[in-house]
C-alpha positions in Angstrom: 19.1 20.4 -16.5 18.5 19.7 -12.5 19.3 17.0 -10.6 15.9 13.8 -10.0 16.8 15.1 -6.5 15.4 18.9 -7.0 13.2 18.2 -9.5 11.2 16.0 -6.6 12.2 18.4 -3.0 10.4 21.3 -6.3 7.5 18.4 -7.3 6.6 17.9 -3.6 6.9 21.3 -2.4 3.3 22.3 -4.0 2.2 19.3 -2.4 -0.1 19.0 1.0 -2.5 16.2 2.9 -5.7 16.0 1.5 -8.9 16.9 3.6 -9.9 13.4 5.6 -13.4 12.6 5.0 -16.0 9.7 6.9 -15.9 6.3 5.1 -18.3 3.7 6.5 -15.2 0.6 7.7 -15.4 -2.2 4.8 -14.2 1.3 2.2 -11.5 1.7 3.8 -8.3 -0.9 3.0 -6.3 0.5 1.3 -6.8 4.4 2.7 -4.5 6.6 5.3 -5.7 7.1 8.2 -6.5 10.9 9.4 -7.3 11.2 13.1 -6.4 8.2 15.8 -8.4 5.3 16.4 -9.3 4.7 20.5 -10.8 2.3 21.4 -14.4 1.9 22.5 -14.2 -1.0 24.4 -11.9 -3.1 25.8 -11.3 -6.3 24.6 -12.1 -9.4 25.5 -14.9 -8.2 28.5 -14.6 -11.1 30.4 -12.1 -13.2 31.6 -12.8 -16.1 28.8 -12.2 -19.4 28.0 -9.4 -20.1 25.6 -10.9 -23.4 25.1 -13.8 -26.4 24.7 -13.1 -27.7 28.1 -14.2 -27.1 32.0 -14.6 -24.3 34.1 -13.1 -25.3 36.9 -11.3 -24.1 40.7 -7.1 -25.0 40.1 -7.0 -26.5 43.9 -9.7 -29.0 43.5 -8.1 -30.2 40.3 -4.3 -30.2 42.2 -4.1 -33.9 42.6 -5.6 -35.7 39.9 -7.9 -37.8 38.9 -10.1 -35.6 40.5 -14.2 -35.9 40.1 -15.9 -33.4 39.8 -20.0 -32.7 39.1 -20.1 -31.3 36.7 -23.3 -27.7 37.3 -24.4 -26.7 33.9 -22.7 -25.0 30.9 -22.0 -22.0 29.1 -21.4 -20.9 25.6 -19.8 -18.5 23.7 -21.6 -15.7 23.6 -23.5 -17.0 27.0 -23.6 -16.4 30.6 -23.3 -19.4 33.8 -26.2 -17.7 36.0 -24.0 -19.2 39.7 -21.3 -19.8 41.2 -18.7 -22.4 40.9 -17.6 -24.1 44.5 -15.9 -26.7 46.4 -15.8 -30.2 43.9 -18.2 -28.2 40.9 -17.0 -27.8 37.4 -19.6 -26.1 34.7 -19.2 -27.4 31.0 -17.6 -24.2 28.8 -17.1 -23.4 24.8 -13.9 -21.0 23.7 -15.2 -17.3 24.0 -17.4 -18.0 27.0 -17.3 -16.2 29.5 -15.8 -17.5 32.3 -17.6 -18.5 35.5 -17.7 -17.1 39.2 -15.6 -19.0 40.9 -14.3 -20.9 38.3 -10.1 -19.9 38.3 -8.8 -22.3 35.4 -10.3 -24.2 32.5 -9.4 -27.3 32.0 -9.7 -28.9 28.0 -11.6 -31.4 27.0 -9.2 -33.7 25.8 -7.9 -34.3 29.9 -11.1 -35.3 30.9 -13.6 -38.5 31.0 -17.1 -37.2 31.4 -21.0 -38.1 31.5 -24.2 -36.0 31.6 -23.2 -34.7 35.8 -19.7 -35.8 37.0 -17.0 -35.5 35.0 -13.7 -37.4 35.9 -10.0 -34.5 35.9 -6.9 -37.0 34.4 -4.2 -33.7 34.1 -4.1 -30.7 36.4 -5.2 -27.0 35.3 -3.0 -24.0 37.1 -4.1 -21.1 38.0 -5.0 -18.6 35.3 -5.0 -22.0 32.4 -6.2 -21.1 29.4 -8.1 -18.5 30.3 -7.7 -15.1 29.0 -8.5 -12.4 31.1 -10.3 -9.3 30.7 -8.6 -6.5 28.8 -6.2 -9.4 27.3 -6.1 -7.5 23.5 -6.9 -4.4 25.0 -8.8 -1.9 27.2 -11.0 1.1 26.5 -9.0 3.8 25.6 -6.3 2.4 24.6 -4.2 3.7 21.0 -5.1 1.9 18.2 -3.9 2.7 14.5 -2.9 5.9 14.4 -2.8 9.2 11.5 -0.7 8.7 8.6 -0.9 4.8 8.3 -2.4 3.7 5.5 -4.6 0.6 6.2 -3.7 -2.7 5.8 -6.8 -6.0 6.7 -5.2 -6.5 9.8 -5.6 -2.7 10.7 -9.3 -2.9 9.6 -9.8 -5.9 11.7 -8.4 -3.8 15.3 -10.2 -1.0 13.9 -13.7 -3.1 13.8 -12.8 -5.0 17.4 -12.6 -1.2 18.6 -16.0 -0.8 18.1 -15.2 2.3 15.3 -17.8 1.2 11.6 -16.4 4.4 10.9 -13.3 6.6 9.9 -11.9 9.6 9.1 -9.0 9.1 6.2 -7.7 11.5 3.0 -9.9 11.8 0.5 -8.3 10.2 -2.7 -6.2 12.5 -4.8 -8.1 12.8 -8.1 -6.0 12.5 -11.2 -6.3 13.4 -15.4 -5.0 12.2 -17.1 -4.2 13.1 -20.8 -2.3 11.5 -23.8 -1.3 13.2 -26.7 -0.3 12.8 -30.6 -1.8 12.7 -34.4 0.2 9.0 -33.5 -2.1 7.4 -31.0 -5.1 5.4 -30.3 -7.0 3.5 -28.0 -6.6 -0.6 -27.9 -9.3 -1.8 -30.4 -9.9 1.3 -32.4 -9.0 1.5 -35.8 -5.0 1.5 -36.2 -3.9 3.5 -39.6 -0.6 2.4 -41.0 1.8 4.9 -39.6 -0.5 4.5 -35.8 0.5 3.1 -33.0 -1.9 1.7 -30.1 -2.0 4.5 -26.3 -0.8 2.2 -23.6 -0.4 5.3 -21.5 -3.4 6.1 -20.5 -4.8 2.0 -19.5 -1.0 2.3 -17.8 -0.8 5.4 -16.2 -4.9 4.9 -15.0 -3.9 1.7 -13.5 -1.2 2.8 -12.0 -2.9 6.0 -9.8 -5.5 3.7 -8.4 -2.5 1.3 -7.1 -1.3 4.4 -5.6 -4.5 4.9 -4.4 -5.4 7.9 -6.1 -8.7 8.2 -8.9 -8.2 8.8 -12.8 -9.7 10.7 -14.5 -9.5 10.1 -18.5 -9.4 13.1 -20.8 -8.8 10.8 -23.6 -6.3 11.3 -26.3 -5.2 14.7 -27.5 -4.8 15.3 -31.3 -1.0 17.5 -32.4 -3.8 20.8 -32.7 -3.4 23.1 -30.1 -7.1 24.1 -29.6 -7.9 20.2 -29.5 -5.6 19.7 -26.9 -6.2 23.2 -24.5 -9.8 21.7 -24.9 -8.9 17.7 -23.2 -6.7 19.6 -21.2 -9.5 21.9 -19.7 -11.2 19.1 -18.5 -9.0 18.7 -15.7 -10.2 21.6 -13.8 -11.0 20.6 -10.0 -8.5 17.0 -10.4 -5.9 17.4 -7.6 -2.6 16.9 -10.2 -3.2 16.2 -14.4 -0.9 14.0 -16.1 0.2 14.7 -19.8 1.7 11.6 -21.6 3.7 13.3 -24.4 4.4 16.6 -26.0 7.0 17.1 -24.1 9.8 17.1 -26.1 11.1 20.0 -28.2 10.3 18.6 -31.5 7.7 21.0 -34.0 4.2 18.9 -32.9 5.5 18.3 -29.1 2.5 21.4 -28.3 1.7 20.4 -24.5 4.5 23.0 -23.4 3.8 25.9 -25.8 -0.4 25.4 -25.4 -1.0 25.1 -22.2 0.9 28.2 -21.5 -0.8 30.3 -23.4 -4.2 29.2 -20.6 -1.7 30.0 -17.9 0.5 27.3 -17.0 3.6 28.3 -14.5 6.7 26.0 -15.4 8.9 25.3 -12.7 11.1 23.3 -14.5 12.2 21.2 -17.6 14.4 18.6 -18.5 15.7 16.7 -15.9 19.3 14.4 -16.2 18.5 11.1 -16.0 17.0 8.1 -17.8 14.8 7.0 -19.3 12.7 10.2 -19.1 15.0 13.3 -19.9 12.0 15.4 -21.0 9.7 15.2 -18.1 8.2 18.8 -17.1 6.3 20.5 -14.0 4.3 23.4 -13.5 -0.2 24.4 -12.3 -2.0 25.3 -14.4 -5.3 26.8 -12.2 -4.8 25.6 -9.6 -3.8 22.2 -10.8 -0.1 21.1 -10.9 0.7 20.0 -14.3 3.3 17.2 -14.4 4.2 16.5 -18.3 5.9 13.3 -18.9 7.2 11.9 -22.2 5.4 10.3 -24.4 7.5 7.1 -24.2 6.0 4.6 -22.3 9.0 3.4 -20.4 9.4 6.5 -19.6 6.4 7.1 -19.0 5.9 4.7 -16.0 9.2 5.0 -14.9 8.8 8.7 -14.6 5.6 8.3 -12.5 6.9 6.0 -10.2 9.7 8.2 -8.6 7.7 11.6 -9.1 3.8 11.2 -9.3 3.8 8.2 -6.8 5.9 10.3 -3.7 3.4 13.6 -5.2 -0.1 11.1 -4.7 1.3 9.5 -1.8 2.1 13.7 0.3 -1.5 14.0 -0.5 -3.0 10.6 0.5 -1.4 12.0 4.1 1.6 9.3 3.9 5.1 10.8 5.2 7.7 7.6 4.4 10.4 7.3 2.0 9.7 8.8 -1.3 11.7 5.8 -3.0 13.2 3.2 -0.3 15.5 1.9 -2.6 17.8 -2.3 -2.1 20.9 -3.5 -1.5 22.1 -5.9 -4.1 24.3 -7.3 -5.8 25.2 -6.6 -9.2 24.8 -9.6 -12.3 26.6 -8.3 -15.1 29.4 -5.8 -15.7 28.7 -2.0 -16.4 30.0 0.3 -18.3 31.5 3.8 -16.6 27.9 6.5 -16.6 27.3 9.8 -17.6 26.1 13.0 -16.5 22.4 11.2 -16.0 21.5 9.2 -13.6 20.2 6.0 -14.6 17.1 3.6 -14.2 18.0 -0.3 -15.5 15.3 -2.5 -15.7 16.4 -5.3 -14.2 16.1 -9.4 -12.8 16.5 -9.6 -10.0 16.6 -13.8 -8.3 19.2 -15.1 -5.9 23.1 -15.8 -6.0 24.1 -19.4 -4.5 24.6 -17.7 -0.9 20.7 -16.5 -1.0 22.3 -12.7 -1.9 20.1 -10.7 -3.9 21.2 -10.2 -7.2 20.4 -7.3 -9.8 20.9 -8.4 -13.6 20.4 -5.3 -15.8 18.9 -6.1 -19.6 21.3 -5.6 -22.0 19.2 -3.6 -24.3 17.2 -0.5 -22.3 15.4 0.9 -25.3 12.8 3.1 -23.8 9.9 2.4 -26.2 10.4 -1.8 -24.5 7.2 -1.7 -22.2 7.5 -5.7 -22.8 11.1 -5.9 -20.8 9.6 -3.7 -18.2 6.5 -5.3 -17.8 9.2 -8.7 -17.5 11.8 -6.7 -14.7 12.2 -6.9 -10.8 13.9 -3.9 -10.2 14.8 -0.7 -11.9 19.0 -0.3 -11.0 20.2 2.7 -9.1 23.3 4.7 -11.8 24.6 7.5 -10.2 25.3 10.5 -12.8 29.1 10.1 -13.0 28.9 6.9 -11.6 33.0 4.3 -13.0 32.2 0.9 -14.7 31.1 -1.6 -12.1 31.9 -5.6 -11.9 29.5 -8.0 -11.6 29.3 -9.1 -8.2 29.9 -5.4 -6.7 26.6 -3.3 -4.3 24.0 -1.6 -5.9 20.8 -0.1 -4.9 17.8 -1.0 -6.6 14.0 -0.1 -6.5 12.4 -2.2 -6.1 9.1 -3.1 -8.5 7.2 -6.3 -6.5 5.2 -4.3 -4.2 1.3 -3.6 -5.4 2.0 -0.1 -3.5 5.0 0.7 -6.3 1.7 0.0 -9.1 4.0 -1.2 -11.6 
C-alpha cells in the first residue's frame, strides 16, 4: 500500500489544465478564467454625482444659507449642455455627469427648493459627493487574472470592464461507471438480494459541484464482456471514474477486465480508511480512477483524489485539501498504519472555538452519517491516542466546491 500523499502526487502527474474556450459572460459563473481581463473603459467615464441633489460651486455655498438660481436638471444618463456660473446650481441625480463649472454636490436633504431657486442650508466642500472619473478603474487597468474561479463579483466587474465574452478552461468530461450485480438504479425493480445504487447519482452530483460534466455509463454487471463494453463508452472523456469491483473478490472484475482492454495500472491500494482498495491507471488516452464500492469510501476518495484532478484540469492551482484546525470533541484511540478520515459533527464550544466530534461508528456503508457530517477529522498513520480538547485537523465539507 502507498500513502495518501504519494497516491495524490502520482495521480496529479497525469493531469494538466484543459484548453480554453470562449463563452458568453452570462455562462462564465463557476468557470476558471484562462486569459487575464483588462478594462476596456474607464469607470466612471466622467465625474458623476454620488447623490441626488444640486451641482454647485463650493465657493458659492461656503457661507450658508445661500440662495442659488437653478438653471437646469440632469438625470442619470443625461448631460447638461451648459456651464454652472457664480450663484447658479443644477438639479442633479445619482450617477449623472457633473456639469462643467460645478465642483461639489449638495444633497437634496440640505436644501429648500422652488422651480427656479434653491436655498442651500449646509456647506459642501470641493469634491463632496462627487465620484471622479476613473474612481473604480481606468481603461487598461487589470481585472480578474487567469486561474481565478469566477464568482458573481467577478462577473459584475468583467461586465463593467466591457467584456461580453471571456476565455475559460473547458469543463472536464468525466465518465462514471458503477458496477455490481447487486445494485440497481433508484426506481427500478429491486430484487431480494439487491440494493439501490447511490454511487452513480452521488458521483455525478459531485462532478457537477466540482465544475465537471458527468457522463453516466450505467451499471455494469459482474461479467467481463458487459463491463468492458460499457467502459468503452469512456473513450474521449478526460477521466473515467468506476465505483466498485476494485477489491480482491472473484466478482471484483474491474482491474482484470480493463487490463485486457489496455489499462496501464499505476497503483492499487492506499493506506487509508475509508478507501483502501483504490486504483489508478490509464485506459488508452483516458486516466482511470477506480473507487471502492462502499458509498462512503467512494465519496471520500472522490473528494481526496478526483477533486484535485478536476481542479487541475479546470486550471485551478490551490491546495488540494485545505484543512481547518479544530478542537477534538471526544477521546480517540491510537491509529494504525492507515490514514483515517473520521466523519464528525462541527460545533462551537463555550469559548467560540470550532470543535469536531467524531461519530461513534465509522462503517463505510453508512451513507446517512456522511450526509449529516460537517467534516472529516484527519488522523495520520500511527497517530497516538488523543484526548478530548486536543488540536486536530479537519477537512470541512460545508462548501459547495467540495461537492459534498
